[in-house]
C-alpha positions as CSV (number, residue, x, y, z in Angstrom):
1,M,-7.7,-57.2,14.1
2,K,-7.1,-57.0,10.4
3,Y,-9.5,-57.4,7.5
4,K,-7.5,-60.5,6.4
5,E,-8.2,-62.3,9.7
6,Y,-11.8,-61.3,9.7
7,L,-12.5,-62.3,6.1
8,A,-10.6,-65.6,6.6
9,L,-13.5,-66.5,8.9
10,A,-16.3,-64.6,7.3
11,I,-16.0,-65.8,3.7
12,P,-16.1,-69.5,4.5
13,F,-19.1,-68.8,6.8
14,V,-20.8,-66.9,4.0
15,I,-20.2,-69.9,1.6
16,S,-21.4,-72.5,4.2
17,T,-24.5,-70.6,5.4
18,V,-25.7,-69.5,2.0
19,T,-25.9,-73.2,1.0
20,Q,-28.8,-73.6,3.4
21,P,-31.4,-71.4,1.7
22,L,-30.1,-72.7,-1.6
23,L,-31.8,-76.0,-0.6
24,G,-35.1,-74.2,-0.4
25,A,-34.4,-72.5,-3.7
26,V,-33.6,-75.8,-5.4
27,D,-36.7,-77.4,-3.9
28,T,-38.8,-74.5,-5.3
29,A,-37.0,-74.6,-8.7
30,V,-37.4,-78.4,-9.0
31,V,-41.2,-78.4,-8.3
32,G,-41.5,-75.3,-10.4
33,R,-40.7,-77.4,-13.4
34,L,-43.6,-79.8,-12.7
35,G,-46.0,-77.5,-14.5
36,N,-48.5,-76.7,-11.8
37,A,-48.3,-73.8,-9.3
38,S,-49.9,-76.0,-6.6
39,Y,-46.6,-78.0,-6.3
40,I,-44.8,-74.7,-5.5
41,G,-47.5,-73.7,-3.1
42,G,-47.5,-77.1,-1.3
43,V,-43.8,-77.1,-0.8
44,A,-43.9,-73.4,0.3
45,I,-46.6,-74.2,3.0
46,G,-44.7,-77.3,4.1
47,A,-41.4,-75.4,4.3
48,V,-43.0,-72.6,6.3
49,I,-44.3,-75.2,8.8
50,F,-40.8,-76.5,9.4
51,N,-39.2,-73.1,9.4
52,T,-41.7,-72.2,12.1
53,L,-40.7,-75.3,14.2
54,Y,-37.0,-75.0,13.6
55,W,-36.6,-71.2,13.8
56,L,-38.3,-71.4,17.2
57,F,-35.3,-73.4,18.3
58,G,-32.7,-71.8,16.1
59,F,-31.4,-70.4,19.4
60,L,-29.8,-73.8,19.9
61,R,-27.3,-73.0,17.1
62,V,-26.9,-69.3,18.0
63,S,-26.4,-69.6,21.7
64,T,-24.2,-72.7,21.4
65,S,-22.0,-70.7,19.1
66,G,-21.8,-67.8,21.5
67,F,-21.0,-69.9,24.6
68,S,-18.5,-71.9,22.5
69,A,-16.8,-68.7,21.3
70,Q,-16.6,-67.4,24.9
71,S,-15.0,-70.7,26.0
72,L,-12.4,-70.1,23.3
73,G,-11.6,-66.7,24.7
74,S,-11.6,-67.7,28.4
75,G,-9.4,-70.7,27.7
76,H,-11.2,-72.9,30.3
77,E,-11.1,-76.5,29.1
78,Q,-14.3,-77.7,30.9
79,D,-16.3,-74.8,29.4
80,R,-16.0,-76.1,25.8
81,Y,-17.5,-79.5,26.9
82,Y,-20.4,-77.9,28.7
83,A,-21.0,-75.5,25.8
84,F,-21.8,-78.6,23.7
85,V,-23.5,-81.0,26.2
86,R,-26.1,-78.6,27.7
87,P,-27.8,-77.6,24.4
88,F,-27.4,-81.1,23.1
89,V,-29.7,-82.5,25.8
90,T,-32.2,-79.7,25.3
91,A,-32.3,-80.3,21.5
92,L,-32.9,-84.1,22.0
93,I,-35.8,-83.5,24.3
94,M,-37.5,-80.9,22.0
95,S,-37.1,-83.0,18.9
96,L,-38.9,-86.0,20.5
97,I,-41.7,-83.7,21.5
98,F,-42.1,-82.5,17.9
99,I,-42.4,-86.1,16.7
100,A,-45.0,-87.0,19.4
101,C,-47.1,-83.9,18.5
102,Q,-46.9,-84.1,14.7
103,T,-50.6,-84.5,14.1
104,L,-51.5,-81.6,16.3
105,I,-48.8,-79.4,14.6
106,Q,-50.1,-80.4,11.1
107,N,-53.7,-79.6,11.9
108,I,-52.9,-76.2,13.5
109,A,-50.7,-75.2,10.6
110,L,-53.3,-76.0,8.0
111,S,-56.0,-74.2,9.9
112,I,-53.8,-71.1,9.9
113,Y,-52.8,-71.1,6.2
114,R,-56.1,-72.5,4.8
115,P,-54.5,-73.3,1.3
116,E,-56.5,-74.6,-1.6
117,P,-57.3,-78.4,-1.6
118,E,-54.6,-79.3,-4.1
119,V,-52.0,-77.3,-2.3
120,T,-53.0,-78.9,1.0
121,E,-52.5,-82.4,-0.4
122,H,-48.9,-81.6,-1.4
123,A,-48.2,-79.8,1.9
124,V,-49.3,-82.8,3.9
125,T,-47.2,-85.2,1.9
126,Y,-44.2,-83.0,2.5
127,F,-44.8,-82.6,6.2
128,K,-45.5,-86.3,7.0
129,I,-42.1,-87.3,5.6
130,L,-39.9,-84.5,7.0
131,I,-41.2,-84.4,10.6
132,W,-39.0,-87.5,11.2
133,G,-36.0,-85.4,10.6
134,A,-36.6,-83.2,13.7
135,P,-33.9,-84.9,15.9
136,F,-31.3,-84.6,13.1
137,V,-32.0,-81.0,12.5
138,L,-32.0,-79.8,16.1
139,L,-29.0,-81.9,17.2
140,G,-27.4,-80.7,14.0
141,Y,-27.9,-77.1,15.1
142,V,-25.9,-77.8,18.3
143,N,-23.1,-79.5,16.3
144,L,-22.8,-76.7,13.9
145,G,-23.0,-74.0,16.5
146,W,-20.2,-75.6,18.6
147,L,-17.9,-76.0,15.6
148,M,-18.5,-72.4,14.5
149,G,-17.9,-71.0,17.9
150,R,-14.6,-72.8,18.2
151,K,-13.5,-71.4,14.8
152,H,-13.3,-74.8,13.1
153,V,-13.8,-73.2,9.7
154,K,-12.9,-76.1,7.5
155,E,-15.1,-78.6,9.3
156,T,-18.0,-76.2,9.3
157,L,-17.6,-75.5,5.6
158,F,-17.4,-79.2,4.7
159,L,-20.4,-80.1,6.9
160,Q,-22.7,-77.5,5.4
161,I,-21.6,-77.8,1.8
162,S,-21.5,-81.6,1.6
163,M,-24.9,-82.0,3.2
164,N,-26.5,-79.4,0.9
165,V,-24.9,-80.8,-2.2
166,L,-26.2,-84.2,-1.3
167,N,-29.7,-82.7,-0.9
168,I,-29.6,-81.0,-4.3
169,I,-28.4,-84.2,-6.1
170,L,-31.1,-86.3,-4.4
171,D,-33.7,-83.6,-5.3
172,L,-32.9,-84.0,-9.0
173,V,-32.7,-87.8,-8.9
174,L,-35.8,-88.5,-6.9
175,V,-38.0,-85.9,-8.6
176,F,-36.9,-86.2,-12.2
177,A,-35.4,-89.7,-12.5
178,F,-37.8,-91.5,-10.2
179,E,-40.8,-89.1,-10.7
180,M,-41.6,-88.9,-7.0
181,G,-42.8,-85.3,-7.1
182,V,-43.2,-83.5,-3.7
183,A,-42.4,-86.7,-1.8
184,G,-39.1,-86.9,-3.6
185,V,-38.2,-83.4,-2.5
186,A,-39.1,-84.3,1.1
187,Y,-37.1,-87.6,1.1
188,A,-34.1,-85.9,-0.4
189,T,-34.1,-83.4,2.5
190,L,-34.7,-86.1,5.2
191,I,-31.7,-88.2,4.0
192,S,-29.5,-85.1,3.9
193,Q,-30.5,-84.1,7.4
194,F,-29.6,-87.6,8.7
195,Y,-26.2,-87.4,6.9
196,G,-25.5,-83.9,8.3
197,F,-26.2,-85.1,11.9
198,V,-24.0,-88.2,11.6
199,L,-21.1,-86.2,10.0
200,G,-21.4,-83.4,12.6
201,T,-21.4,-85.8,15.5
202,F,-18.3,-87.5,14.1
203,L,-16.5,-84.1,13.7
204,I,-17.4,-83.2,17.3
205,C,-16.1,-86.5,18.6
206,S,-12.8,-85.8,16.8
207,K,-12.4,-82.5,18.8
208,L,-13.7,-83.6,22.2
209,N,-12.8,-86.6,24.3
210,V,-15.7,-89.0,24.1
211,N,-15.1,-90.5,27.5
212,T,-15.0,-87.1,29.0
213,L,-18.3,-86.2,27.3
214,L,-20.0,-89.4,28.5
215,G,-18.6,-88.8,32.0
216,L,-20.2,-85.3,32.4
217,K,-22.8,-86.0,35.0
218,H,-22.2,-83.2,37.5
219,N,-22.8,-79.5,36.9
220,I,-24.5,-80.1,33.5
221,F,-27.4,-78.1,34.9
222,D,-25.4,-75.9,37.3
223,P,-28.0,-73.4,38.5
224,G,-25.9,-70.2,37.8
225,T,-24.7,-71.3,34.4
226,F,-28.0,-72.9,33.4
227,K,-29.9,-69.7,34.5
228,K,-27.8,-67.7,32.1
229,M,-28.2,-70.2,29.3
230,I,-32.0,-70.2,29.8
231,G,-32.1,-66.4,29.9
232,V,-30.2,-66.1,26.6
233,N,-32.3,-68.8,24.9
234,T,-35.6,-67.3,26.2
235,D,-34.7,-63.9,24.7
236,L,-33.8,-65.6,21.4
237,F,-37.0,-67.7,21.5
238,I,-39.1,-64.6,21.9
239,R,-37.2,-63.0,19.0
240,T,-37.9,-66.0,16.9
241,V,-41.6,-66.0,17.8
242,C,-41.8,-62.4,16.6
243,L,-40.1,-63.3,13.4
244,L,-42.4,-66.3,12.8
245,V,-45.5,-64.3,13.5
246,M,-44.4,-61.9,10.7
247,T,-43.4,-64.8,8.3
248,N,-46.6,-66.8,8.9
249,M,-48.8,-63.7,8.4
250,F,-46.9,-62.9,5.2
251,V,-47.4,-66.4,3.8
252,A,-51.1,-66.7,5.0
253,K,-51.9,-63.4,3.3
254,G,-50.2,-64.5,0.1
255,A,-52.3,-67.6,0.2
256,E,-55.5,-65.5,0.6
257,L,-54.5,-63.5,-2.5
258,G,-54.5,-66.6,-4.7
259,T,-52.3,-69.6,-5.7
260,V,-50.3,-67.6,-8.2
261,V,-49.5,-64.8,-5.7
262,L,-48.5,-67.5,-3.2
263,A,-46.2,-69.1,-5.7
264,A,-44.6,-65.8,-6.7
265,N,-44.1,-64.8,-3.1
266,A,-42.5,-68.2,-2.5
267,V,-40.0,-67.6,-5.3
268,L,-39.2,-64.1,-4.0
269,F,-39.0,-65.2,-0.4
270,Q,-36.5,-67.9,-1.4
271,L,-34.3,-65.2,-2.8
272,H,-34.8,-63.2,0.4
273,Y,-33.5,-66.2,2.4
274,I,-30.4,-66.4,0.2
275,I,-29.8,-62.7,0.8
276,C,-30.3,-63.1,4.6
277,Y,-28.0,-66.1,4.8
278,M,-25.2,-64.1,3.1
279,Y,-25.4,-61.6,5.9
280,D,-25.5,-64.5,8.4
281,G,-22.1,-65.5,7.2
282,I,-20.8,-62.1,8.2
283,A,-22.9,-62.2,11.4
284,N,-21.4,-65.6,12.3
285,A,-17.9,-64.3,11.9
286,S,-18.7,-61.2,14.0
287,S,-20.4,-63.5,16.6
288,V,-17.2,-65.6,17.0
289,F,-14.9,-62.6,17.3
290,A,-17.3,-60.7,19.6
291,G,-17.6,-63.8,21.8
292,K,-13.8,-64.2,21.9
293,S,-13.3,-60.5,22.7
294,A,-15.9,-60.8,25.5
295,G,-14.2,-63.9,26.9
296,E,-10.8,-62.1,26.8
297,K,-12.3,-58.8,27.9
298,N,-10.5,-57.2,25.0
299,L,-12.4,-54.0,24.2
300,Q,-9.9,-52.9,21.5
301,E,-10.4,-56.1,19.5
302,Y,-14.1,-55.7,19.8
303,K,-14.1,-52.2,18.4
304,E,-11.9,-53.3,15.5
305,M,-14.3,-56.2,14.8
306,L,-17.3,-53.9,14.8
307,S,-15.7,-51.4,12.4
308,I,-14.8,-54.2,9.9
309,S,-18.3,-55.7,10.2
310,N,-19.9,-52.3,9.3
311,V,-17.7,-52.0,6.2
312,C,-18.4,-55.5,5.1
313,T,-22.1,-55.1,5.6
314,A,-22.2,-51.9,3.5
315,V,-20.2,-53.5,0.6
316,L,-22.3,-56.6,0.6
317,S,-25.5,-54.5,0.4
318,I,-24.4,-52.7,-2.6
319,V,-23.1,-55.8,-4.4
320,L,-26.4,-57.7,-3.8
321,S,-28.6,-54.9,-5.0
322,V,-26.5,-54.5,-8.2
323,V,-26.6,-58.2,-8.9
324,L,-30.4,-58.3,-8.5
325,I,-30.9,-55.4,-10.8
326,L,-28.6,-56.8,-13.5
327,F,-29.8,-60.4,-13.4
328,K,-33.4,-60.1,-12.5
329,D,-34.8,-62.1,-15.5
330,P,-32.5,-65.1,-15.3
331,I,-32.8,-65.3,-11.5
332,I,-36.6,-65.6,-11.7
333,A,-36.4,-67.9,-14.7
334,A,-34.2,-70.3,-12.7
335,F,-37.1,-70.9,-10.2
336,T,-40.0,-71.5,-12.5
337,S,-41.2,-71.9,-16.1
338,I,-44.8,-71.0,-15.3
339,E,-45.6,-67.8,-17.1
340,S,-48.1,-66.4,-14.7
341,V,-45.7,-66.9,-11.7
342,I,-42.9,-65.3,-13.7
343,A,-45.0,-62.3,-14.5
344,M,-46.1,-61.9,-10.9
345,S,-42.6,-62.3,-9.6
346,H,-41.4,-59.5,-11.9
347,E,-44.1,-57.2,-10.6
348,F,-42.9,-57.4,-7.0
349,F,-39.2,-57.8,-7.6
350,I,-38.4,-54.2,-6.7
351,W,-38.8,-55.0,-3.0
352,L,-35.9,-57.5,-3.2
353,I,-33.7,-54.8,-4.6
354,V,-34.4,-52.5,-1.6
355,L,-34.1,-55.3,1.0
356,P,-30.3,-55.5,1.4
357,F,-30.1,-51.8,2.5
358,V,-32.7,-52.2,5.2
359,I,-32.0,-55.7,6.6
360,G,-28.2,-56.0,6.6
361,V,-27.3,-54.1,9.8
362,G,-29.9,-55.9,11.8
363,L,-28.7,-59.3,10.8
364,V,-25.0,-58.6,11.4
365,Y,-25.6,-56.9,14.7
366,F,-27.6,-59.9,15.7
367,G,-24.4,-61.9,15.4
368,V,-22.5,-59.3,17.5
369,F,-25.0,-59.4,20.3
370,T,-25.4,-63.2,20.4
371,G,-21.6,-63.6,20.4
372,C,-21.5,-61.5,23.6
373,T,-24.6,-63.4,24.9
374,F,-26.3,-60.1,25.6
375,T,-29.7,-60.9,24.1
376,G,-32.2,-58.6,25.8
377,P,-31.8,-55.9,23.2
378,I,-32.4,-58.5,20.4
379,R,-35.7,-59.5,22.1
380,D,-36.8,-55.9,22.5
381,S,-35.8,-54.7,19.0
382,M,-37.7,-57.6,17.5
383,I,-40.9,-56.8,19.5
384,L,-40.8,-53.2,18.3
385,S,-40.2,-54.3,14.7
386,L,-43.2,-56.7,14.9
387,L,-45.4,-53.8,16.2
388,L,-44.2,-51.7,13.2
389,F,-45.1,-54.6,10.8
390,L,-48.6,-55.1,12.3
391,I,-49.4,-51.4,11.9
392,A,-48.3,-51.5,8.3
393,Y,-50.0,-54.8,7.7
394,Y,-53.4,-53.6,8.7
395,T,-53.2,-50.2,7.1
396,L,-51.4,-50.8,3.8
397,I,-52.7,-54.2,2.5
398,P,-56.4,-53.2,2.2
399,Q,-55.4,-50.5,-0.3
400,Y,-52.2,-51.9,-1.9
401,Q,-52.7,-55.7,-1.7
402,N,-49.5,-57.6,-2.2
403,H,-47.4,-54.4,-2.6
404,G,-48.7,-53.4,0.8
405,L,-47.7,-56.8,2.2
406,W,-44.1,-56.4,0.8
407,L,-43.9,-52.8,2.1
408,A,-44.9,-54.0,5.6
409,F,-42.2,-56.6,5.4
410,I,-39.6,-54.0,4.4
411,L,-40.6,-51.8,7.3
412,F,-40.2,-54.8,9.6
413,S,-36.7,-55.4,8.3
414,L,-35.8,-51.8,8.6
415,G,-37.0,-51.8,12.2
416,R,-34.7,-54.8,13.0
417,S,-31.7,-52.8,11.9
418,V,-32.5,-49.4,13.4
419,F,-33.7,-50.6,16.8
420,L,-30.8,-53.0,17.4
421,F,-28.3,-50.5,16.2
422,L,-29.5,-48.1,18.9
423,Y,-28.5,-50.6,21.6
424,R,-24.8,-50.8,20.6
425,K,-23.4,-48.6,23.4
426,K,-25.3,-50.5,26.0
427,L,-23.7,-53.7,24.7
428,M,-20.2,-52.2,25.3
429,N,-21.1,-51.0,28.8
430,R,-22.5,-54.4,29.7
431,V,-19.7,-56.6,28.3
432,F,-16.7,-54.4,29.0
433,P,-17.7,-52.4,32.2
434,Q,-14.2,-51.9,33.5
435,E,-12.8,-50.9,30.1
436,T,-15.6,-48.4,29.4
437,G,-15.7,-47.1,33.0
438,N,-19.4,-47.9,33.4
439,E,-21.4,-50.1,35.6
440,K,-23.0,-53.1,34.1
441,W,-26.4,-52.4,32.5
442,T,-29.1,-55.0,33.3
């Protein structure tokens, strides 16, 4: 494998994935122009509620991409159909459960975060509108994962960018032209989610025979295959629970420290999402090539992919930190014009500069492991990282307040990278047992 081949997939994936957190960034920037920190806080709380819901089932995109990539490597025609249908059915069921339980979800979330009354009002407005987008989001995850796994780069790029550009345009129109406030931000996102689902389904139907899809009645839940899919998804579910425990504790503690701290942390966390999604572009490329190598049992291609991934991760970490150092002021100013929030964001900006060097490896290796559908180490490394976060959370925050909170988050991110990196040899032994001369590790 050459750098050219890898980058031909990685660069479009970086572009397409980074548009996702840009939506949250635009939402924050738009409400940050409304002159009151409670708007930012309300959208931040609402966004975390949906991040909690959707991240819990983010495995639908990740596992679909892994199984889809392996079907590309194995060359079995039927596998590519089942790689789509099985998670699609799961996504449909779960999204309907979300809608049915919306009041319960809202009440539990607000009891956890306990925001100030004005922030609560805006968060509830945001939530009541966007909960109806659950089917579009979860089914959209499956569509996107299948397209990515099959290396349909142009389709993936067009789907992500067009959906997110539409969202940004609607944000500006509904909030500023129609003066709809937080409701305008929510409706803009809901309409874009519906558009993304419809377009993704159309693209899938152009790649798969619709009659064949509708005729798949047997072996959809084949015990052997379904057991493997459930195992992978369970590991990823546990990993996401750990991530969400950390994220929700982070947001809740920021809310306890005051509305201005909550708003500043919301701005910085949006930047954190952009950083992470840039690495996700590399991780997605690594996932596809790792899955294809696993399907073909091609150890040499796997090793070449891993080497290229490491170099790209290192280069991106340096570039991101330099950009953050050089453009700190305009970056923060792009999110809000509220002086107190700007000052608070500057105070804690140093942690974002450190972030790329501690989180990059963990995010990219996550893609490698999911591409090979070897997810036990992902689960274990995230549990260890959460334990590290909890120790730091309860020992550092009482003395260092929000700086202690950010340091706990940095240690969590570092743990993700270090613990997962230590499992890399076990991955090779598991996926390529004959080539490495080892028995499978279970």
